[in-house]
TORPA-4810 file (N, C-alpha, C, O; in nm, 3 decimals):
<nodes>
NODE_1_10.858_10.105_10.324_10.762_10.032_10.407_10.634_10.113_10.421_10.638_10.235_10.434_M
NODE_2_10.523_10.047_10.419_10.394_10.112_10.431_10.375_10.169_10.572_10.416_10.109_10.671_A
NODE_3_10.313_10.285_10.577_10.287_10.350_10.705_10.169_10.282_10.773_10.063_10.266_10.712_Q
NODE_4_10.187_10.242_10.899_10.075_10.179_10.969_10.034_10.254_11.096_9.922_10.236_11.143_T
NODE_5_10.120_10.335_11.150_10.086_10.409_11.273_10.137_10.552_11.263_10.239_10.579_11.200_R
NODE_6_10.065_10.644_11.327_10.112_10.782_11.331_10.109_10.833_11.475_10.024_10.792_11.555_T
NODE_7_10.201_10.920_11.505_10.212_10.980_11.637_10.090_11.066_11.670_10.036_11.059_11.780_F
NODE_8_10.046_11.146_11.573_9.935_11.238_11.598_9.806_11.162_11.630_9.728_11.205_11.714_I
NODE_9_9.784_11.049_11.563_9.667_10.965_11.589_9.670_10.918_11.734_9.571_10.929_11.806_Y
NODE_10_9.784_10.864_11.775_9.797_10.813_11.912_9.783_10.924_12.015_9.732_10.901_12.125_A
NODE_11_9.827_11.044_11.982_9.822_11.156_12.075_9.680_11.209_12.092_9.637_11.238_12.204_T
NODE_12_9.606_11.222_11.982_9.472_11.281_11.990_9.363_11.183_12.029_9.258_11.224_12.080_L
NODE_13_9.385_11.056_12.006_9.283_10.954_12.034_9.226_10.962_12.177_9.104_10.963_12.192_R
NODE_14_9.310_10.968_12.282_9.251_10.975_12.416_9.171_11.103_12.442_9.075_11.102_12.518_P
NODE_15_9.211_11.212_12.379_9.138_11.339_12.398_9.002_11.334_12.330_8.903_11.385_12.384_W
NODE_16_8.996_11.273_12.213_8.868_11.259_12.144_8.778_11.163_12.221_8.657_11.185_12.232_I
NODE_17_8.837_11.059_12.274_8.759_10.964_12.353_8.700_11.034_12.476_8.584_11.012_12.511_R
NODE_18_8.778_11.117_12.541_8.730_11.194_12.656_8.616_11.287_12.614_8.517_11.301_12.687_L
NODE_19_8.629_11.349_12.498_8.522_11.436_12.448_8.393_11.360_12.425_8.285_11.411_12.454_G
NODE_20_8.403_11.237_12.375_8.283_11.155_12.355_8.214_11.123_12.486_8.091_11.118_12.491_F
NODE_21_8.290_11.103_12.591_8.230_11.074_12.721_8.143_11.189_12.769_8.045_11.168_12.841_R
NODE_22_8.178_11.311_12.730_8.100_11.428_12.769_7.985_11.455_12.671_7.883_11.510_12.710_H
NODE_23_8.002_11.416_12.546_7.904_11.445_12.442_7.789_11.345_12.441_7.674_11.383_12.424_F
NODE_24_7.820_11.217_12.459_7.719_11.113_12.455_7.680_11.070_12.596_7.764_11.063_12.685_F
NODE_25_7.552_11.043_12.616_7.507_10.993_12.744_7.553_10.851_12.766_7.593_10.813_12.877_K
NODE_26_7.548_10.771_12.659_7.587_10.631_12.672_7.642_10.580_12.539_7.584_10.604_12.432_R
NODE_27_7.752_10.511_12.547_7.808_10.441_12.431_7.822_10.295_12.472_7.886_10.264_12.572_I
NODE_28_7.762_10.207_12.394_7.768_10.065_12.426_7.847_9.993_12.316_7.813_10.001_12.198_E
NODE_29_7.951_9.924_12.357_8.036_9.848_12.266_8.010_9.700_12.293_8.017_9.655_12.407_I
NODE_30_7.982_9.626_12.187_7.949_9.484_12.203_8.046_9.399_12.122_8.075_9.431_12.006_I
NODE_31_8.096_9.293_12.181_8.176_9.189_12.114_8.306_9.238_12.049_8.333_9.205_11.934_D
NODE_32_8.384_9.314_12.122_8.516_9.353_12.069_8.614_9.237_12.075_8.726_9.248_12.024_T
NODE_33_8.575_9.126_12.137_8.664_9.011_12.147_8.699_8.954_12.010_8.799_8.882_11.997_K
NODE_34_8.618_8.984_11.909_8.644_8.933_11.774_8.746_9.016_11.698_8.789_8.977_11.589_F
NODE_35_8.786_9.129_11.754_8.881_9.216_11.684_9.023_9.165_11.710_9.070_9.171_11.824_F
NODE_36_9.091_9.114_11.607_9.223_9.054_11.628_9.328_9.158_11.664_9.320_9.274_11.624_P
NODE_37_9.426_9.115_11.740_9.532_9.205_11.785_9.647_9.214_11.686_9.720_9.313_11.685_K
NODE_38_9.664_9.112_11.602_9.784_9.107_11.520_9.760_9.060_11.377_9.853_9.012_11.312_D
NODE_39_9.641_9.073_11.328_9.607_9.027_11.195_9.556_9.144_11.113_9.496_9.237_11.167_K
NODE_40_9.581_9.141_10.982_9.527_9.245_10.895_9.375_9.238_10.895_9.317_9.129_10.892_A
NODE_41_9.311_9.353_10.899_9.166_9.359_10.906_9.115_9.458_10.802_9.172_9.565_10.782_V
NODE_42_9.006_9.421_10.737_8.929_9.515_10.657_8.801_9.536_10.737_8.714_9.450_10.741_I
NODE_43_8.792_9.652_10.801_8.679_9.684_10.888_8.574_9.757_10.805_8.602_9.861_10.746_L
NODE_44_8.455_9.701_10.800_8.347_9.765_10.725_8.236_9.804_10.821_8.211_9.735_10.919_I
NODE_45_8.171_9.916_10.792_8.068_9.964_10.882_7.959_10.036_10.804_7.982_10.092_10.697_S
NODE_46_7.839_10.032_10.861_7.734_10.119_10.809_7.773_10.263_10.841_7.859_10.287_10.926_N
NODE_47_7.710_10.357_10.773_7.754_10.496_10.785_7.631_10.585_10.800_7.571_10.626_10.700_H
NODE_48_7.595_10.616_10.923_7.475_10.694_10.949_7.505_10.841_10.977_7.424_10.927_10.945_Q
NODE_49_7.620_10.870_11.036_7.641_11.002_11.092_7.779_11.058_11.057_7.869_11.058_11.141_N
NODE_50_7.796_11.105_10.939_7.915_11.170_10.883_8.043_11.153_10.965_8.104_11.046_10.961_A
NODE_51_8.084_11.255_11.038_8.213_11.254_11.107_8.214_11.166_11.232_8.319_11.112_11.266_L
NODE_52_8.103_11.151_11.299_8.103_11.074_11.423_8.134_10.926_11.401_8.199_10.863_11.485_L
NODE_53_8.089_10.870_11.290_8.109_10.727_11.265_8.258_10.689_11.265_8.297_10.598_11.339_D
NODE_54_8.341_10.754_11.185_8.483_10.714_11.187_8.550_10.745_11.321_8.637_10.670_11.366_P
NODE_55_8.511_10.854_11.384_8.571_10.887_11.513_8.537_10.783_11.618_8.623_10.743_11.697_L
NODE_56_8.411_10.739_11.621_8.373_10.634_11.717_8.453_10.507_11.692_8.498_10.442_11.787_L
NODE_57_8.471_10.470_11.565_8.552_10.353_11.534_8.695_10.368_11.583_8.753_10.274_11.636_G
NODE_58_8.750_10.487_11.563_8.891_10.511_11.602_8.912_10.504_11.753_9.009_10.445_11.799_C
NODE_59_8.822_10.563_11.828_8.846_10.570_11.973_8.805_10.442_12.045_8.845_10.421_12.160_V
NODE_60_8.728_10.356_11.981_8.683_10.235_12.049_8.745_10.107_11.994_8.696_9.998_12.021_H
NODE_61_8.849_10.120_11.918_8.929_10.005_11.878_9.071_10.031_11.925_9.117_10.145_11.922_T
NODE_62_9.139_9.929_11.968_9.274_9.948_12.023_9.377_9.971_11.914_9.484_10.028_11.940_K
NODE_63_9.346_9.928_11.793_9.441_9.943_11.682_9.407_10.067_11.600_9.292_10.109_11.593_R
NODE_64_9.509_10.123_11.537_9.486_10.241_11.454_9.414_10.203_11.326_9.449_10.104_11.261_Q
NODE_65_9.313_10.281_11.290_9.235_10.256_11.170_9.287_10.344_11.056_9.326_10.459_11.077_L
NODE_66_9.286_10.288_10.937_9.327_10.358_10.816_9.203_10.374_10.729_9.166_10.282_10.656_H
NODE_67_9.137_10.489_10.739_9.009_10.508_10.673_9.024_10.544_10.527_9.104_10.631_10.492_W
NODE_68_8.948_10.477_10.441_8.930_10.520_10.304_8.823_10.628_10.309_8.713_10.605_10.360_L
NODE_69_8.855_10.745_10.257_8.771_10.864_10.273_8.744_10.927_10.138_8.831_10.928_10.051_T
NODE_70_8.626_10.980_10.120_8.594_11.043_9.992_8.694_11.153_9.961_8.732_11.230_10.049_R
NODE_71_8.735_11.160_9.837_8.846_11.245_9.796_8.818_11.395_9.807_8.912_11.473_9.823_S
NODE_72_8.693_11.437_9.800_8.667_11.581_9.800_8.709_11.651_9.929_8.730_11.772_9.929_D
NODE_73_8.721_11.577_10.038_8.767_11.641_10.162_8.918_11.665_10.161_8.972_11.729_10.251_V
NODE_74_8.987_11.612_10.060_9.131_11.630_10.046_9.167_11.744_9.951_9.285_11.764_9.921_F
NODE_75_9.070_11.820_9.903_9.094_11.923_9.801_9.187_12.035_9.849_9.270_12.084_9.772_K
NODE_76_9.173_12.074_9.973_9.258_12.182_10.027_9.388_12.118_10.074_9.385_12.031_10.161_I
NODE_77_9.503_12.160_10.019_9.631_12.095_10.052_9.662_12.085_10.201_9.713_11.983_10.247_P
NODE_78_9.632_12.188_10.278_9.659_12.184_10.422_9.572_12.078_10.490_9.619_12.007_10.579_A
NODE_79_9.447_12.067_10.450_9.356_11.967_10.506_9.403_11.827_10.465_9.402_11.734_10.546_V
NODE_80_9.444_11.813_10.338_9.493_11.683_10.290_9.613_11.637_10.372_9.626_11.518_10.403_A
NODE_81_9.700_11.729_10.406_9.819_11.694_10.486_9.778_11.648_10.626_9.833_11.551_10.679_K
NODE_82_9.683_11.716_10.685_9.634_11.678_10.819_9.569_11.540_10.814_9.596_11.456_10.899_I
NODE_83_9.484_11.518_10.715_9.416_11.388_10.703_9.517_11.275_10.683_9.500_11.165_10.736_L
NODE_84_9.622_11.302_10.606_9.725_11.201_10.584_9.798_11.166_10.714_9.841_11.052_10.731_A
NODE_85_9.811_11.263_10.805_9.876_11.233_10.933_9.792_11.138_11.019_9.842_11.076_11.112_T
NODE_86_9.664_11.128_10.986_9.575_11.034_11.054_9.560_10.904_10.977_9.473_10.823_11.007_F
NODE_87_9.645_10.886_10.876_9.641_10.766_10.790_9.513_10.752_10.712_9.469_10.641_10.683_N
NODE_88_9.452_10.864_10.678_9.332_10.860_10.594_9.377_10.862_10.448_9.472_10.931_10.412_M
NODE_89_9.307_10.786_10.365_9.342_10.773_10.225_9.223_10.817_10.139_9.111_10.775_10.165_L
NODE_90_9.246_10.901_10.037_9.134_10.946_9.953_9.089_10.838_9.855_9.171_10.766_9.798_P
NODE_91_8.959_10.829_9.837_8.901_10.742_9.736_8.826_10.831_9.638_8.745_10.914_9.678_V
NODE_92_8.855_10.813_9.512_8.797_10.895_9.407_8.676_10.823_9.350_8.687_10.716_9.290_Y
NODE_93_8.559_10.884_9.370_8.433_10.822_9.328_8.394_10.872_9.189_8.426_10.985_9.151_R
NODE_94_8.325_10.789_9.115_8.282_10.826_8.980_8.199_10.953_8.980_8.214_11.038_8.891_E
NODE_95_8.112_10.967_9.078_8.024_11.085_9.080_8.100_11.215_9.104_8.047_11.324_9.079_R
NODE_96_8.226_11.206_9.154_8.305_11.327_9.178_8.372_11.378_9.051_8.420_11.492_9.047_D
NODE_97_8.376_11.295_8.945_8.430_11.332_8.815_8.570_11.395_8.825_8.595_11.504_8.775_K
NODE_98_8.660_11.324_8.891_8.797_11.369_8.909_8.881_11.317_8.792_8.875_11.199_8.757_V
NODE_99_8.959_11.407_8.733_9.045_11.367_8.621_9.152_11.269_8.671_9.214_11.293_8.774_E
NODE_100_9.172_11.161_8.598_9.271_11.060_8.636_9.227_10.974_8.753_9.310_10.915_8.823_G
NODE_101_9.096_10.967_8.774_9.040_10.897_8.889_9.090_10.752_8.900_9.127_10.707_9.008_M
NODE_102_9.090_10.680_8.789_9.127_10.539_8.793_9.273_10.521_8.832_9.306_10.432_8.912_F
NODE_103_9.362_10.603_8.778_9.504_10.596_8.813_9.526_10.633_8.959_9.604_10.569_9.029_D
NODE_104_9.457_10.737_9.004_9.470_10.780_9.144_9.421_10.670_9.238_9.485_10.640_9.339_K
NODE_105_9.306_10.609_9.205_9.255_10.501_9.290_9.347_10.380_9.287_9.364_10.313_9.390_N
NODE_106_9.407_10.351_9.172_9.503_10.239_9.167_9.615_10.260_9.267_9.655_10.167_9.337_D
NODE_107_9.666_10.383_9.275_9.774_10.413_9.370_9.726_10.398_9.514_9.797_10.342_9.598_Q
NODE_108_9.606_10.447_9.543_9.550_10.438_9.678_9.531_10.291_9.717_9.566_10.251_9.828_I
NODE_109_9.475_10.212_9.627_9.452_10.071_9.659_9.583_9.995_9.673_9.591_9.903_9.755_F
NODE_110_9.685_10.030_9.596_9.816_9.967_9.614_9.870_9.999_9.753_9.932_9.914_9.817_K
NODE_111_9.847_10.121_9.800_9.889_10.157_9.936_9.810_10.075_10.039_9.866_10.032_10.140_E
NODE_112_9.681_10.054_10.014_9.600_9.969_10.103_9.658_9.828_10.109_9.670_9.771_10.218_C
NODE_113_9.694_9.772_9.995_9.748_9.636_9.991_9.878_9.628_10.071_9.901_9.532_10.145_Y
NODE_114_9.962_9.730_10.056_10.089_9.732_10.130_10.063_9.742_10.281_10.130_9.675_10.360_A
NODE_115_9.967_9.823_10.319_9.936_9.837_10.462_9.877_9.706_10.517_9.908_9.666_10.629_R
NODE_116_9.792_9.643_10.439_9.737_9.514_10.481_9.850_9.412_10.496_9.850_9.333_10.591_I
NODE_117_9.944_9.415_10.405_10.058_9.323_10.412_10.139_9.344_10.539_10.206_9.252_10.586_D
NODE_118_10.133_9.466_10.595_10.202_9.496_10.721_10.110_9.486_10.842_10.146_9.530_10.951_H
NODE_119_9.990_9.428_10.823_9.901_9.402_10.935_9.811_9.517_10.976_9.758_9.516_11.087_G
NODE_120_9.792_9.616_10.890_9.710_9.732_10.926_9.561_9.699_10.923_9.519_9.595_10.873_A
NODE_121_9.483_9.791_10.978_9.338_9.783_10.974_9.288_9.888_10.876_9.292_10.008_10.904_V
NODE_122_9.242_9.843_10.761_9.183_9.932_10.661_9.034_9.940_10.691_8.967_9.837_10.699_I
NODE_123_8.984_10.061_10.709_8.843_10.079_10.746_8.771_10.156_10.635_8.824_10.250_10.576_A
NODE_124_8.648_10.113_10.608_8.571_10.181_10.504_8.423_10.161_10.526_8.378_10.072_10.598_L
NODE_125_8.349_10.247_10.461_8.204_10.240_10.462_8.161_10.189_10.325_8.158_10.266_10.230_F
NODE_126_8.127_10.060_10.313_8.099_10.003_10.182_7.975_10.058_10.113_7.955_10.036_9.994_P
NODE_127_7.891_10.129_10.186_7.775_10.192_10.123_7.817_10.313_10.038_7.742_10.357_9.951_E
NODE_128_7.935_10.366_10.065_7.989_10.475_9.984_7.949_10.615_10.028_8.002_10.713_9.975_G
NODE_129_7.859_10.627_10.122_7.817_10.759_10.169_7.739_10.742_10.300_7.705_10.630_10.338_T
NODE_130_7.711_10.853_10.367_7.628_10.847_10.487_7.490_10.902_10.454_7.476_10.985_10.364_H
NODE_131_7.390_10.856_10.526_7.254_10.895_10.492_7.170_10.939_10.612_7.059_10.990_10.592_R
NODE_132_7.216_10.922_10.731_7.138_10.964_10.846_7.010_10.885_10.866_6.913_10.935_10.923_G
NODE_133_7.010_10.760_10.819_6.893_10.674_10.835_6.937_10.537_10.883_7.050_10.494_10.859_R
NODE_134_6.847_10.470_10.953_6.874_10.333_10.999_6.835_10.235_10.890_6.738_10.161_10.902_K
NODE_135_6.913_10.238_10.784_6.885_10.151_10.672_7.018_10.121_10.604_7.096_10.212_10.576_Q
NODE_136_7.043_9.994_10.578_7.166_9.954_10.510_7.141_9.956_10.360_7.044_9.897_10.311_L
NODE_137_7.229_10.024_10.287_7.215_10.034_10.142_7.313_9.941_10.073_7.403_9.885_10.136_F
NODE_138_7.295_9.925_9.944_7.379_9.835_9.865_7.526_9.876_9.877_7.560_9.994_9.873_Q
NODE_139_7.612_9.775_9.892_7.756_9.800_9.904_7.815_9.834_9.767_7.773_9.781_9.664_F
NODE_140_7.913_9.925_9.769_7.991_9.954_9.650_8.102_9.849_9.642_8.113_9.763_9.730_K
NODE_141_8.182_9.854_9.538_8.282_9.749_9.514_8.413_9.767_9.590_8.500_9.681_9.580_K
NODE_142_8.431_9.876_9.664_8.558_9.905_9.730_8.606_9.797_9.826_8.725_9.764_9.827_G
NODE_143_8.516_9.743_9.906_8.555_9.640_10.003_8.611_9.518_9.932_8.716_9.466_9.971_M
NODE_144_8.542_9.472_9.829_8.590_9.355_9.754_8.720_9.387_9.683_8.809_9.302_9.674_A
NODE_145_8.732_9.508_9.632_8.855_9.547_9.562_8.974_9.545_9.656_9.082_9.500_9.618_R
NODE_146_8.956_9.592_9.778_9.065_9.590_9.876_9.102_9.446_9.912_9.220_9.411_9.913_V
NODE_147_9.003_9.363_9.939_9.030_9.225_9.981_9.094_9.144_9.869_9.198_9.081_9.890_A
NODE_148_9.034_9.144_9.751_9.087_9.065_9.641_9.219_9.122_9.590_9.309_9.047_9.551_F
NODE_149_9.231_9.253_9.591_9.356_9.316_9.548_9.472_9.280_9.640_9.584_9.257_9.594_G
NODE_150_9.446_9.276_9.769_9.551_9.238_9.865_9.595_9.094_9.840_9.713_9.062_9.848_A
NODE_151_9.498_9.007_9.811_9.533_8.868_9.781_9.613_8.859_9.650_9.710_8.784_9.642_M
NODE_152_9.572_8.936_9.549_9.648_8.939_9.424_9.789_8.993_9.445_9.881_8.956_9.372_D
NODE_153_9.805_9.081_9.545_9.936_9.138_9.575_10.021_9.044_9.660_10.136_9.076_9.692_A
NODE_154_9.967_8.927_9.696_10.046_8.827_9.766_10.010_8.803_9.911_10.073_8.720_9.977_G
NODE_155_9.910_8.873_9.963_9.869_8.850_10.101_9.779_8.726_10.103_9.685_8.716_10.025_V
NODE_156_9.809_8.634_10.192_9.731_8.511_10.202_9.590_8.541_10.251_9.573_8.622_10.343_S
NODE_157_9.489_8.478_10.193_9.352_8.497_10.241_9.337_8.464_10.390_9.250_8.520_10.457_P
NODE_158_9.421_8.374_10.441_9.415_8.340_10.584_9.462_8.455_10.672_9.433_8.458_10.791_K
NODE_159_9.536_8.550_10.613_9.592_8.661_10.689_9.507_8.787_10.684_9.549_8.891_10.736_D
NODE_160_9.389_8.780_10.623_9.300_8.896_10.613_9.165_8.861_10.673_9.107_8.757_10.640_I
NODE_161_9.116_8.945_10.760_8.985_8.927_10.819_8.896_9.044_10.777_8.932_9.159_10.799_L
NODE_162_8.781_9.015_10.718_8.682_9.119_10.690_8.588_9.119_10.809_8.518_9.021_10.833_V
NODE_163_8.586_9.229_10.881_8.512_9.237_11.007_8.405_9.346_10.999_8.437_9.462_10.975_L
NODE_164_8.279_9.311_11.018_8.173_9.412_11.017_8.162_9.484_11.151_8.183_9.425_11.257_P
NODE_165_8.128_9.612_11.143_8.102_9.693_11.262_7.969_9.763_11.239_7.951_9.830_11.137_M
NODE_166_7.877_9.748_11.330_7.747_9.813_11.317_7.737_9.931_11.411_7.771_9.922_11.528_G
NODE_167_7.689_10.042_11.358_7.669_10.163_11.439_7.520_10.196_11.443_7.450_10.184_11.342_L
NODE_168_7.474_10.238_11.559_7.335_10.274_11.573_7.327_10.391_11.671_7.397_10.392_11.772_D
NODE_169_7.244_10.487_11.641_7.227_10.604_11.726_7.082_10.614_11.768_6.991_10.586_11.689_Y
NODE_170_7.060_10.656_11.891_6.922_10.678_11.934_6.869_10.807_11.873_6.748_10.823_11.856_S
NODE_171_6.960_10.902_11.841_6.922_11.030_11.782_7.039_11.083_11.700_7.153_11.078_11.745_D
NODE_172_7.011_11.133_11.583_7.117_11.187_11.499_7.151_11.329_11.536_7.238_11.389_11.474_F
</nodes>
């Protein structure tokens, strides 16, 4: 069975949320009523601020997020193990020139399809990178690959919601 929740994620989430309350003067969340409680979700977001973006998503959604993350942060085995405990999945990008990239990504996307089939929230930044600017860049194909691949794997299109999340900072 595909992994959809982890103990460490649930344990650290409130502590990170508390840290944000001290770090940020104000965090405004708008329209969380659209976030389903029991349906598979592909959560897409703009990516302005490296580590803060996924953390903000994690602490301000009630469901656990499964982030697709650039593979180079998984290079150190101990770090890769820690990231896996948070349900983060590596994505191998062409520019990283990783040997066996296509086979590795096939395995990762199959895991995404299985998690979607179990109602998980797969989260990703379709721009493919962060830029520290208030500008939306062209989307890469990962979002469509996850959605269409899940349908090809047998998940009904009615059971998948692609949900956008917008992040904005007054100062980086």
